[in-house]
DRENPA-3360 file (N, C-alpha, C; in nm, 2 decimals, always signed):
BEGIN
1 = MKANSAPA = +0.40/-0.06/+1.89/+0.49/+0.02/+1.82/+0.46/+0.15/+1.81 ~ +0.45/+0.28/+1.95/+0.41/+0.34/+1.96/+0.49/+0.45/+1.96 ~ +0.59/+0.46/+1.88/+0.73/+0.53/+1.96/+0.73/+0.63/+1.84 ~ +0.66/+0.52/+1.76/+0.67/+0.66/+1.66/+0.53/+0.67/+1.60 ~ +0.39/+0.75/+1.71/+0.28/+0.80/+1.64/+0.28/+0.92/+1.58 ~ +0.14/+0.92/+1.50/+0.12/+1.04/+1.49/+0.09/+1.10/+1.63 ~ +0.10/+1.27/+1.55/+0.05/+1.36/+1.62/-0.11/+1.35/+1.73 ~ -0.03/+1.42/+1.81/-0.16/+1.43/+1.90/-0.30/+1.41/+1.82;
9 = NAPEYFDN = -0.27/+1.53/+1.80/-0.41/+1.59/+1.66/-0.43/+1.57/+1.52 ~ -0.38/+1.47/+1.48/-0.38/+1.42/+1.36/-0.49/+1.39/+1.36 ~ -0.58/+1.38/+1.26/-0.70/+1.23/+1.27/-0.71/+1.10/+1.24 ~ -0.81/+1.02/+1.28/-0.78/+0.91/+1.33/-0.80/+0.81/+1.09 ~ -0.86/+0.91/+1.05/-0.94/+0.90/+0.95/-0.92/+1.05/+0.85 ~ -0.84/+1.02/+0.73/-0.88/+1.19/+0.61/-0.97/+1.17/+0.55 ~ -1.03/+1.31/+0.44/-1.11/+1.33/+0.42/-1.08/+1.32/+0.22 ~ -1.14/+1.18/+0.16/-1.03/+1.18/+0.05/-1.07/+1.34/-0.04;
17 = ADFPWTRL = -1.16/+1.43/-0.07/-1.15/+1.52/-0.09/-1.01/+1.60/-0.09 ~ -0.99/+1.59/+0.07/-0.85/+1.67/+0.07/-0.74/+1.60/+0.06 ~ -0.74/+1.47/-0.07/-0.66/+1.45/-0.20/-0.64/+1.38/-0.26 ~ -0.64/+1.50/-0.37/-0.73/+1.49/-0.54/-0.64/+1.35/-0.59 ~ -0.55/+1.35/-0.56/-0.50/+1.21/-0.62/-0.57/+1.10/-0.61 ~ -0.65/+1.08/-0.49/-0.73/+0.96/-0.44/-0.86/+0.95/-0.54 ~ -0.89/+0.98/-0.64/-0.94/+0.97/-0.77/-0.88/+0.92/-0.85 ~ -0.72/+0.96/-0.86/-0.71/+0.89/-1.01/-0.68/+0.74/-0.99;
25 = LEDNFEDI = -0.70/+0.70/-0.85/-0.66/+0.55/-0.76/-0.83/+0.46/-0.82 ~ -0.89/+0.54/-0.75/-1.02/+0.55/-0.80/-1.07/+0.57/-0.94 ~ -1.03/+0.60/-0.99/-1.09/+0.62/-1.14/-0.99/+0.49/-1.23 ~ -0.88/+0.47/-1.20/-0.85/+0.39/-1.28/-0.80/+0.20/-1.15 ~ -0.93/+0.22/-1.10/-0.88/+0.12/-0.98/-0.94/-0.07/-1.09 ~ -1.03/+0.00/-1.21/-0.99/-0.18/-1.29/-0.89/-0.23/-1.32 ~ -0.80/-0.12/-1.39/-0.63/-0.12/-1.46/-0.60/-0.20/-1.35 ~ -0.60/-0.07/-1.20/-0.45/-0.15/-1.12/-0.49/-0.27/-1.11;
33 = RAEMEQVE = -0.66/-0.36/-1.06/-0.72/-0.44/-0.98/-0.63/-0.60/-1.11 ~ -0.67/-0.51/-1.24/-0.65/-0.62/-1.34/-0.49/-0.65/-1.35 ~ -0.39/-0.56/-1.33/-0.29/-0.66/-1.36/-0.24/-0.70/-1.20 ~ -0.28/-0.65/-1.14/-0.26/-0.74/-0.96/-0.27/-0.87/-0.98 ~ -0.42/-0.89/-1.03/-0.48/-0.98/-1.08/-0.39/-1.09/-1.16 ~ -0.30/-1.06/-1.18/-0.22/-1.12/-1.28/-0.07/-1.17/-1.21 ~ -0.04/-1.12/-1.17/+0.05/-1.15/-1.09/+0.03/-1.23/-1.02 ~ +0.13/-1.40/-1.03/+0.13/-1.50/-0.99/+0.15/-1.49/-0.83;
41 = AGNFNDWP = +0.04/-1.56/-0.75/+0.04/-1.60/-0.59/+0.14/-1.65/-0.51 ~ +0.26/-1.71/-0.63/+0.38/-1.72/-0.60/+0.47/-1.65/-0.58 ~ +0.45/-1.48/-0.61/+0.54/-1.36/-0.66/+0.55/-1.33/-0.55 ~ +0.43/-1.27/-0.46/+0.34/-1.19/-0.37/+0.49/-1.27/-0.20 ~ +0.52/-1.18/-0.18/+0.62/-1.19/+0.04/+0.55/-1.21/+0.12 ~ +0.59/-1.22/+0.24/+0.50/-1.25/+0.36/+0.49/-1.06/+0.41 ~ +0.49/-1.04/+0.42/+0.42/-0.85/+0.53/+0.49/-0.89/+0.61 ~ +0.66/-0.86/+0.70/+0.75/-0.86/+0.83/+0.68/-0.84/+0.93;
49 = AGELYENE = +0.56/-0.78/+0.95/+0.50/-0.76/+1.12/+0.40/-0.84/+1.13 ~ +0.45/-0.99/+1.14/+0.39/-1.10/+1.14/+0.28/-1.07/+1.29 ~ +0.35/-1.02/+1.35/+0.23/-1.04/+1.50/+0.10/-0.92/+1.50 ~ +0.12/-0.90/+1.42/+0.01/-0.76/+1.36/-0.13/-0.82/+1.27 ~ -0.10/-0.94/+1.26/-0.22/-1.04/+1.17/-0.21/-1.17/+1.18 ~ -0.33/-1.18/+1.21/-0.38/-1.34/+1.09/-0.42/-1.41/+1.00 ~ -0.42/-1.53/+0.96/-0.37/-1.59/+0.85/-0.24/-1.55/+0.77 ~ -0.26/-1.51/+0.62/-0.17/-1.47/+0.54/-0.20/-1.35/+0.50;
57 = WKLYLFFA = -0.03/-1.24/+0.49/-0.08/-1.12/+0.48/+0.04/-1.09/+0.41 ~ +0.01/-1.08/+0.28/+0.16/-1.07/+0.13/+0.15/-0.97/+0.09 ~ +0.25/-0.91/-0.01/+0.23/-0.76/-0.06/+0.32/-0.85/-0.20 ~ +0.32/-0.78/-0.28/+0.39/-0.71/-0.41/+0.46/-0.57/-0.42 ~ +0.56/-0.60/-0.42/+0.62/-0.50/-0.37/+0.73/-0.39/-0.51 ~ +0.68/-0.29/-0.54/+0.70/-0.18/-0.66/+0.84/-0.06/-0.56 ~ +0.83/+0.00/-0.47/+0.86/+0.06/-0.39/+0.93/+0.12/-0.28 ~ +0.96/+0.16/-0.21/+1.02/+0.18/-0.12/+1.07/+0.29/-0.05;
65 = PGYRFEDQ = +1.13/+0.36/+0.08/+1.20/+0.46/+0.08/+1.34/+0.39/+0.06 ~ +1.42/+0.45/-0.03/+1.55/+0.35/-0.09/+1.62/+0.19/-0.13 ~ +1.45/+0.18/-0.18/+1.45/+0.06/-0.28/+1.34/+0.01/-0.45 ~ +1.37/+0.00/-0.49/+1.34/+0.01/-0.62/+1.28/-0.18/-0.68 ~ +1.19/-0.22/-0.72/+1.19/-0.32/-0.75/+1.12/-0.36/-0.93 ~ +1.22/-0.34/-1.00/+1.22/-0.28/-1.15/+1.21/-0.43/-1.26 ~ +1.20/-0.52/-1.14/+1.09/-0.62/-1.24/+0.99/-0.62/-1.21 ~ +0.95/-0.64/-1.04/+0.78/-0.58/-1.05/+0.73/-0.44/-1.08;
73 = MKTCPKTM = +0.75/-0.37/-1.13/+0.77/-0.25/-1.19/+0.72/-0.32/-1.37 ~ +0.78/-0.42/-1.34/+0.78/-0.38/-1.54/+0.67/-0.44/-1.52 ~ +0.59/-0.59/-1.42/+0.53/-0.62/-1.43/+0.42/-0.58/-1.46 ~ +0.36/-0.46/-1.41/+0.24/-0.37/-1.37/+0.26/-0.26/-1.43 ~ +0.27/-0.22/-1.57/+0.34/-0.12/-1.61/+0.20/-0.01/-1.60 ~ +0.12/-0.02/-1.62/-0.08/+0.04/-1.57/-0.01/+0.16/-1.47 ~ +0.03/+0.05/-1.34/+0.01/+0.07/-1.17/+0.10/+0.13/-1.20 ~ +0.21/+0.12/-1.23/+0.31/+0.23/-1.23/+0.33/+0.33/-1.24;
81 = EIVNQIPG = +0.25/+0.36/-1.41/+0.18/+0.49/-1.44/+0.12/+0.60/-1.35 ~ +0.03/+0.60/-1.31/-0.10/+0.58/-1.18/-0.02/+0.64/-1.07 ~ +0.11/+0.56/-1.00/+0.11/+0.56/-0.89/+0.19/+0.72/-0.86 ~ +0.27/+0.70/-0.98/+0.37/+0.82/-1.07/+0.33/+0.93/-1.03 ~ +0.21/+0.93/-1.05/+0.11/+1.09/-1.04/+0.12/+1.07/-0.97 ~ +0.13/+1.06/-0.82/+0.11/+1.04/-0.66/+0.22/+1.16/-0.58 ~ +0.15/+1.30/-0.60/+0.30/+1.40/-0.55/+0.35/+1.34/-0.44 ~ +0.49/+1.30/-0.38/+0.52/+1.26/-0.30/+0.54/+1.14/-0.28;
89 = ISMATFSK = +0.49/+1.06/-0.30/+0.47/+0.91/-0.30/+0.62/+0.83/-0.28 ~ +0.60/+0.76/-0.15/+0.72/+0.71/-0.11/+0.71/+0.56/-0.11 ~ +0.64/+0.48/-0.08/+0.59/+0.31/-0.16/+0.48/+0.28/-0.21 ~ +0.48/+0.22/-0.27/+0.40/+0.13/-0.33/+0.41/+0.00/-0.37 ~ +0.29/-0.10/-0.36/+0.29/-0.20/-0.30/+0.13/-0.32/-0.33 ~ +0.10/-0.38/-0.37/-0.01/-0.49/-0.34/-0.02/-0.55/-0.23 ~ -0.10/-0.56/-0.16/-0.12/-0.62/-0.05/-0.30/-0.69/-0.03 ~ -0.25/-0.87/-0.03/-0.32/-0.94/-0.05/-0.34/-0.98/+0.10;
97 = LPAGSSIA = -0.50/-1.02/+0.14/-0.54/-1.08/+0.29/-0.62/-1.15/+0.23 ~ -0.63/-1.32/+0.30/-0.75/-1.39/+0.26/-0.87/-1.35/+0.31 ~ -1.00/-1.39/+0.29/-1.15/-1.30/+0.34/-1.14/-1.38/+0.47 ~ -1.18/-1.29/+0.58/-1.16/-1.32/+0.74/-1.03/-1.32/+0.81 ~ -0.99/-1.22/+0.74/-0.83/-1.19/+0.79/-0.84/-1.09/+0.89 ~ -0.80/-1.04/+0.95/-0.78/-0.89/+1.03/-0.66/-0.86/+1.11 ~ -0.60/-0.74/+1.12/-0.52/-0.69/+1.14/-0.51/-0.64/+1.25 ~ -0.46/-0.68/+1.33/-0.47/-0.57/+1.49/-0.40/-0.41/+1.49;
105 = PHNGFSGT = -0.49/-0.30/+1.58/-0.45/-0.16/+1.52/-0.33/-0.12/+1.55 ~ -0.28/-0.05/+1.51/-0.16/-0.04/+1.57/-0.09/+0.09/+1.49 ~ +0.02/+0.13/+1.53/+0.08/+0.26/+1.41/+0.14/+0.20/+1.29 ~ +0.19/+0.29/+1.27/+0.32/+0.22/+1.13/+0.45/+0.28/+1.17 ~ +0.55/+0.28/+1.10/+0.66/+0.27/+1.20/+0.71/+0.42/+1.16 ~ +0.65/+0.49/+1.08/+0.67/+0.63/+1.12/+0.53/+0.75/+1.07 ~ +0.51/+0.81/+1.20/+0.39/+0.90/+1.21/+0.39/+1.02/+1.11 ~ +0.53/+0.95/+1.04/+0.49/+1.12/+0.90/+0.45/+1.09/+0.73;
113 = VLRSH = +0.38/+0.96/+0.78/+0.32/+0.87/+0.61/+0.19/+0.94/+0.63 ~ +0.13/+0.92/+0.54/+0.00/+0.92/+0.47/+0.02/+0.74/+0.41 ~ -0.11/+0.65/+0.48/-0.11/+0.55/+0.40/-0.26/+0.56/+0.38 ~ -0.26/+0.49/+0.25/-0.36/+0.52/+0.14/-0.36/+0.36/+0.12 ~ -0.51/+0.26/+0.14/-0.54/+0.14/+0.10/-0.69/+0.17/+0.03;
% end
């Protein structure tokens, strides 16, 4: 997956202080978590890059470039209210991994996207 790697001078990790919107997520963590916990397990889908992880990596997708999942968005209105305040956001999802899981080191599909977990 190196084809779309980040520029050579990009840091591996960024400081939250450089992205003030991270405080919005931190301050609203309990509300976001409460909405995530009310989503039925059967509504989460497999993460497509199965070669990167062991166990089950599931996601509940709200939107991605070119896609909007209105039913999921309606299920979690507080989460949507929060993430819609993030400047330039292009994808939002709940991601679940069971305890003891691991994800292999990898680059995402684009070196132009900053991911926040």
